[in-house]
C-alpha positions in Angstrom: 93.0 110.5 124.1 96.3 112.3 124.5 98.0 109.8 122.2 95.5 110.4 119.5 95.8 114.1 119.9 99.6 113.9 119.6 99.3 111.6 116.6 96.8 114.0 114.9 99.1 116.9 115.6 102.1 115.1 114.1 100.1 114.1 111.1 98.9 117.6 110.6 102.4 118.9 110.9 103.7 116.4 108.4 101.0 117.4 105.9 102.3 120.9 106.0 105.7 119.8 104.8 106.6 119.9 101.1 106.6 116.5 99.4 110.4 116.1 99.5 110.4 116.7 103.2 107.5 114.2 103.7 109.6 111.6 101.9 112.6 112.3 104.1 110.4 112.2 107.2 109.2 108.8 106.2 112.8 107.6 105.6 113.9 108.9 109.0 111.0 107.2 110.8 111.7 104.0 109.0 115.4 104.1 109.9 114.5 104.8 113.5 111.9 101.9 113.6 114.5 99.6 112.1 117.1 100.6 114.7 114.6 100.0 117.5 113.9 96.6 116.1 117.6 95.7 116.0 118.0 96.9 119.6 115.1 94.7 120.7 116.6 91.7 118.9 120.0 92.4 120.4 118.4 92.6 123.9 116.6 89.3 123.4 119.8 87.6 122.2 121.7 89.0 125.2 119.0 87.7 127.6 119.0 84.3 125.9 122.8 84.1 126.2 122.6 85.0 129.9 119.9 82.3 130.5 122.0 79.7 128.6 125.1 80.6 130.5 123.3 80.3 133.8 121.8 76.9 132.8 118.2 78.2 132.5 117.9 77.0 128.9 119.4 74.3 126.7 120.3 74.1 123.1 117.5 72.9 120.8 117.2 72.1 117.2 114.8 74.1 115.0 112.4 71.1 114.9 112.4 70.9 118.7 111.6 74.6 119.0 108.7 74.3 116.5 107.4 71.2 118.3 107.5 73.0 121.6 105.8 76.1 120.2 103.0 74.1 118.6 102.2 72.1 121.7 
């Protein structure tokens, strides 16, 4: 319930901003979300590189990856 309260409070605060500030808030949030997404991808790539370097994974073609994912 705390999460919902915090969200409701943030939404209420955003509604009190003027329209230009609301647009800027959305832009800032979108940039932050994109950055977090890039950080997650970079962490995944780094983990995959470590696994490959230690012999825990092997190179695969795209078709092999799809076949393995479907099975």
